[in-house]
C-alpha positions in Angstrom: -5.9 8.4 -7.3 -2.4 9.6 -8.2 0.5 7.4 -7.1 4.1 6.5 -7.5 6.3 3.5 -6.9 9.8 3.8 -5.5 12.8 1.8 -4.2 16.2 2.5 -2.7 16.9 4.8 -5.7 14.5 7.4 -4.5 15.8 7.4 -0.9 15.7 10.8 0.8 12.6 12.1 -0.8 11.1 15.3 0.6 7.7 13.8 1.4 5.9 17.1 2.1 6.8 18.2 -1.4 5.7 14.9 -2.8 2.4 15.2 -1.1 1.9 18.7 -2.3 2.5 17.4 -5.9 -0.8 15.6 -5.6 0.6 12.1 -4.8 -2.0 10.1 -2.7 -0.3 6.7 -2.6 3.1 5.0 -2.9 4.0 1.4 -3.7 7.4 1.0 -1.9 9.9 -1.8 -2.6 10.3 -3.9 0.6 12.5 -6.7 -0.5 14.0 -8.9 -3.3 14.5 -12.6 -3.6 18.1 -12.4 -4.6 20.6 -11.0 -7.0 19.6 -10.8 -10.7 22.5 -13.0 -11.8 22.4 -15.3 -8.7 21.2 -18.9 -8.8 18.9 -19.8 -6.0 17.7 -17.1 -3.6 19.1 -14.9 -0.8 16.3 -12.5 0.2 17.2 -9.0 1.2 15.4 -5.9 2.4 15.4 -2.8 0.2 17.5 -0.2 2.1 15.0 2.5 1.3 11.9 0.7 2.6 11.7 1.7 6.3 12.6 5.3 5.7 10.3 5.8 2.8 7.3 4.2 4.6 7.9 6.4 7.6 8.3 9.6 5.5 5.3 8.9 3.2 2.9 7.9 5.9 3.8 10.8 8.1 2.3 13.2 5.6 -0.7 11.2 4.8 0.4 9.3 1.7 -1.0 5.8 1.7 1.6 3.1 1.5 1.7 -0.3 -0.2 4.7 -2.7 -0.6 6.2 -4.9 -3.3 8.7 -7.7 -3.6 10.8 -8.4 -6.7 10.7 -12.2 -7.2 13.6 -14.4 -8.2 12.6 -17.8 -6.8 11.8 -20.6 -9.3 10.6 -23.4 -7.0 7.7 -23.7 -4.6 10.1 -23.8 -1.6 12.1 -20.8 -2.8 8.9 -18.7 -3.4 7.6 -19.6 0.0 10.9 -18.5 1.6 10.7 -15.2 -0.3 7.1 -14.6 0.8 7.9 -15.3 4.4 10.8 -12.8 4.2 8.7 -10.2 2.5 5.9 -10.5 5.1 8.4 -10.2 7.9 9.8 -7.1 6.3 6.4 -5.5 5.8 5.3 -6.3 9.4 8.1 -3.9 10.6 6.0 -1.1 9.0 3.1 -1.8 11.3 -0.2 -0.2 10.4 1.4 2.1 7.8 0.8 -0.5 5.0 -2.8 0.0 3.9 -2.5 -0.6 0.2 -1.7 -4.0 -1.3 1.4 -6.1 -1.0 2.5 -7.0 -4.5 4.5 -9.8 -6.1 6.6 -8.5 -9.0 7.4 -11.2 -11.5 9.3 -9.7 -14.4 12.9 -11.2 -14.2 14.2 -12.8 -17.3 14.6 -16.2 -15.6 10.8 -16.7 -15.7 10.8 -16.7 -19.5 12.2 -20.2 -19.3 9.0 -21.6 -17.8 5.5 -22.0 -19.2 2.7 -19.6 -18.3 0.9 -22.1 -16.0 4.1 -22.8 -13.9 4.7 -19.1 -13.4 1.1 -18.5 -12.4 1.4 -21.3 -9.9 4.4 -19.6 -8.3 2.5 -16.3 -8.0 -0.5 -18.1 -6.4 1.9 -19.5 -3.8 3.3 -16.1 -3.0 0.0 -14.3 -3.0 -1.6 -17.0 -0.9 1.0 -16.5 1.8 0.5 -12.7 1.7 -3.3 -13.2 2.1 -2.8 -15.7 5.0 -0.7 -13.1 6.7 -3.6 -10.6 6.7 -2.4 -8.4 3.8 -4.1 -7.7 0.4 -2.2 -9.6 -2.3 -1.5 -8.1 -5.7 0.2 -9.2 -8.9 2.5 -6.8 -10.8 2.8 -7.6 -14.5 3.2 -6.0 -17.9 1.8 -6.6 -21.3 4.5 -9.0 -22.5 4.5 -11.1 -19.3 0.7 -11.3 -19.1 0.5 -12.4 -22.7 3.4 -14.8 -23.0 4.7 -15.9 -19.5 1.9 -15.8 -17.0 -1.5 -17.5 -17.3 -3.5 -14.6 -15.8 -6.8 -16.6 -15.8 -5.2 -18.8 -13.0 -4.9 -15.6 -11.0 -8.5 -14.5 -11.3 -9.6 -12.7 -8.2 -6.2 -11.2 -7.4 -5.9 -7.5 -8.0 -3.5 -6.5 -10.7 -0.9 -3.7 -10.9 -0.4 -3.4 -14.6 2.5 -1.7 -16.4 1.7 -0.2 -19.8 3.6 3.0 -20.7 1.9 6.0 -22.4 3.2 9.4 -23.2 2.9 11.9 -20.3 -0.5 13.4 -20.3 -2.0 10.8 -22.6 -3.1 8.3 -20.0 -6.4 7.3 -21.5 -8.7 4.6 -20.0 -7.4 1.7 -17.9 -5.8 -1.0 -20.1 -8.1 -3.9 -21.0 -5.4 -6.6 -21.3 -6.4 -8.5 -18.2 -9.2 -8.2 -15.7 -8.9 -7.0 -12.1 -6.5 -4.1 -12.9 -6.7 -1.7 -9.9 -3.4 0.1 -10.3 -2.0 1.2 -13.6 1.7 2.1 -14.0 1.5 4.4 -17.0 5.0 6.0 -17.3 7.6 8.2 -15.5 7.6 11.8 -14.6 9.6 14.4 -12.6 7.7 15.4 -9.4 8.7 17.9 -6.8 10.5 16.3 -3.8 12.2 13.4 -5.7 15.4 13.5 -7.6 15.1 12.3 -11.2 12.1 10.7 -12.8 9.8 8.4 -10.8 7.3 5.7 -11.9 3.8 7.1 -12.1 0.6 5.2 -11.3 -3.2 5.7 -11.3 -5.1 3.9 -8.6 -8.7 2.9 -9.1 -9.4 1.6 -5.6 -8.8 3.4 -2.3 -7.8 0.4 -0.3 -7.3 2.4 2.9 -11.1 3.1 2.9 -11.9 -0.5 2.5 -9.8 -1.8 5.4 -11.4 -1.7 8.8 -9.8 0.8 11.2 -7.5 -1.0 13.7 -6.0 -0.1 17.1 -2.8 1.9 16.4 -3.9 3.3 13.1 -3.2 7.0 12.5 -6.4 8.8 11.4 -7.3 12.3 10.4 -10.5 13.9 11.8 -12.1 15.4 8.7 -12.4 19.2 8.6 -16.0 19.0 7.5 -17.1 16.8 10.4 -19.6 18.6 12.7 -20.5 16.2 15.5 -18.4 13.4 17.1 -21.3 11.1 16.3 -25.0 11.7 15.5 -26.6 13.4 18.5 -23.2 13.8 20.2 -21.1 16.8 21.1 -20.0 19.3 18.5 -16.4 18.9 17.4 -14.3 22.0 18.2 -12.5 23.5 15.1 -9.1 23.1 16.7 -9.6 19.3 16.8 -10.4 19.0 13.1 -7.9 18.3 10.4 -5.4 16.8 12.8 -4.0 13.3 13.1 -4.7 10.9 16.0 -3.9 7.4 17.0 -6.8 4.9 17.5 -6.9 3.7 21.1 -9.9 1.4 21.0 -12.3 -0.1 18.3 -14.3 -2.3 20.7 -15.3 -2.7 24.3 -15.5 -6.2 25.7 -15.3 -7.6 22.2 -18.2 -5.6 20.9 -18.4 -2.6 18.5 -19.3 0.7 20.0 -22.3 2.3 18.2 -23.4 5.8 19.1 -26.2 7.6 17.3 -26.5 4.6 14.9 -22.9 4.8 13.7 -19.9 2.6 14.6 -17.3 4.6 16.6 -13.7 4.3 17.6 -11.8 5.9 20.5 -9.3 8.5 19.5 -6.1 8.5 21.6 -3.0 10.5 21.2 -2.6 13.6 19.0 0.2 13.0 16.4 2.0 16.1 15.3 3.6 16.8 11.9 6.8 15.0 12.9 5.0 11.9 13.9 5.4 12.5 17.7 2.6 11.9 20.2 1.5 15.1 22.0 -1.1 14.1 24.6 -4.4 12.3 24.6 -7.8 13.4 23.4 -9.6 10.1 24.4 -12.9 10.8 22.6 -15.3 8.5 20.8 -16.1 9.5 17.2 -17.9 8.0 14.3 -15.8 6.1 11.8 -17.4 8.2 9.0 -15.6 11.3 10.4 -12.2 9.8 9.9 -9.7 9.3 7.1 -7.0 6.6 7.5 -3.5 7.7 6.8 
């Protein structure tokens, strides 16, 4: 999967053009622990987060989030994590990719690898407990000298190792569990200046169960709403809908041997609801936005 990561510096992107450039996912900066030169922490939300999530998700780009860490004690890191989670929750069901902890500030070079890994475990544990997929962002220098990556075994890794454009090669083998590789920067249509480029090796949106309120696309190649069910009209296909129900009386709905969800409102290209379809369809017919 082809992806980018962005922050306030890429505010105002033309997301339709970004989508047409082949971008499938975006890791969007949600927050930071404090100023680079500040002692202690004073968490703040990235000014571009809300607008970028709304713009990207409206055109079907799958969104994740990241937090730039500055805390150096257990209590500071927990406070950062709580702020990050609170910020991410504002985006609702639009966050379907991981929520990453970005530890690369120079202050962490003062501590040993085990201590830094313990801080990341605290942060990622809080993210997991909040119901999100935790991830660790790191690079070759930090993974070798400042973070004991073995202590973080089991957490997916977003790894930065820059190559020349067009020479991406295989996924780096520095550490295990690399699922996103930040390989360099490029200019893409819809964003001013260069932007960080990534390759994703796991489609997290497909792994997460569909939830009420999710926006889904009914696949163009779907034929029947469910095996043995009504045929899907062509005018219904390829459009976006909100999910109204996933269960009835606490039980999954299975039709024709497949788990189904109830499609609710049709969502137009501007993200506005335009009436209800209220039709059960197999989950296999859907793509999560």
